[in-house]
N, C-alpha and C positions, 0 to 999 in steps of 0.2 A: 272849789278845790283850794286847799291851803298851799302856801308858798313851799313848805317842806315837801309836799307831794311833787311839786314841779322840780324841786332840786333833786329828789330821788329819781324822777323820770329823766332829768338831764344827765344824771350819772350813767344812765343806761343808753345815752345817745339820742334821746327823743328831741327832734327838731322843734316841735311845738313848745316843749318845755324851755329850750334855749331861747326861743323867741319871747316867750312870756317873761323869763328872768331878765332878758335884755331890756324889754319895754318897761318892766316893773321897777328896775333899779337904775336905769340910765340916768334919770334926773338927779338921783341921790349922788351918784359918783361924779357926774358932770358938774353939778352945782358945787360940790365940795372942791373939785379941782379948779373951777373958775374963781372961787374965792381965794384959792391958794396961788394961782398963777396970774390971775387978772388978764388972761389971754385966751380968747375963745378957741383959736386954732389949736394951741397947745393943750387946752383942756379937753377938746374933742379927741385929739390924737391919744392923749393919755387914757381917756375913757375907753377908746377902742382897744388899745393895748391891754388895759385892765381886763376887759371882758374876754379878750383873746386868751390871756393867761389864765383867767378864772375858769373858762370852759375847758381849756387844755388840762387843768389840774383839779377839776371839780371832784374827782374821786378822793382828793385829800381834804375836802371840806369837812370840818368837825361841826356837827349840828348842835353842839353845846353852846356855840357862839352864834350871834345874829349873822345872817348872810350878808347884809349890807356892811356890817363891821369888817367882815372878811374881805369884801370887795374894796372898801376904803383902805385897808391895810395894803392890799395889792397895788392900789392906785398910788399910795404914798411911795411905795418901793419903785414903781415905774417912774414917778416924778424924780426921785432921788437919782435913779440910774441916768435919767435924761440930763439932770444937772451935772452929774459926774462926767459924763461923756463930752459935754459941751460941743455937740455936733449939731448940724442943721437938721438932722433927723432924729427922732426919738425911738425908732423901732430897734429893739434888741435883736441882735443876730441870733439865729437859732441853728444849732448843729443839725446835721442830716438826720440823726436819730430822733431829735426832738421834733424836727419838721415832719417826720413820718408819723409821729404820735400826735400831731396837731389835731385838735378836736375835729371829729369827722362828721360834719353836717351833711346829711343826704340832700342833694339838690335835684332829685328826679321828678317829684310831683310839683306842679305849679301851685304857688301860694295865691292868696287873694290879691296880693300886690301884683304878682305876675299876670293874673287875669286882667286886672285894671290896665296895666301897661300894654298888654296885647290888644285890648279892645279900643283904646283911645285913638282918636284921629291923630295922625303923625305930626302935623304942624302944631296942633294944640298941645300935644305931648311934649314937643320940643320946647315950647314956651314954658311949660311947667318945669321941665328939667333945668332950664336956664335959671330958675329961682333957687336951685340947690347950690350949695357951696361947690367950688371948682373940683375938689377931690371926690365929691359924691357924683358930680356930673361925669367925671372921668370913668369911675367904675361902672356906672349905668351904661355909658357909651360903649365901653369895652365888652360888657356882658351881653347887652341886648342889640346893639347895632353892629358890632364886629363879631358877635357870637363866640367870644372866647370862653374857654373853660375857666374855672376858678384858678387852676394851676397856671394856665397861660397868663392870666391877669397878674398873678403873684410874681411870675417871672418878668413880665413887662414892667411892673411897678417896682420891682426889686424889694418886695415886702413878703413877710411870712404869709403862708396860705390862710392861717387862722385870722389874720388882720384883714385880709381881703374879704373873707366871708362875713366878718362883723361889719365892715364898711358897707358892703353890698346890702346886707340885711337892714342896716340903719338907713341907707339911701332909699331903699324901696319903701320903708315905713314913712320917711319924710315925704317922698314923692306921692305916696297914696294920700297922705294928709293934705298936701297941696291940692291934689285933684278933687278930693271930697270937699274941701273948703271953697273951691272955685265954682263948684256946681250949684 
């Protein structure tokens, strides 16, 4: 399937398409921001915010332009916003109306990552989780050990719902990679 097909599916709210686009373009956006910021944490935060904004506004994407170019443009704007605010956090506040329109990823059916997380021996799983960066450990802990909803996690972390969804998606992917590599 071509990337444009995934983009069209994502515009219709397809979870698999969102996951594919995140996986396919993560390194492009993250690598670009890492060169720009020379800071892994800032680059990761900006990349998460970029995908959050992109998925929120995917209906506005113009297919005449490359998707990664569009993502990089969003990343540049997120970085500029971060620099302008000069705050310890980079997350842009979202109004109630925008928060309600945050991209709506359905989290009803378990993914492959969810199945792996469920099946693993708890002590071994905890060792793998400790290999993640602290902010990924936190979202995994809140979601799977405290069984919080995405909305509850967003309120707990004081972050937009869409950021929490992207962080959790990325954390599950990284955790699954760690588990597979350790087997």
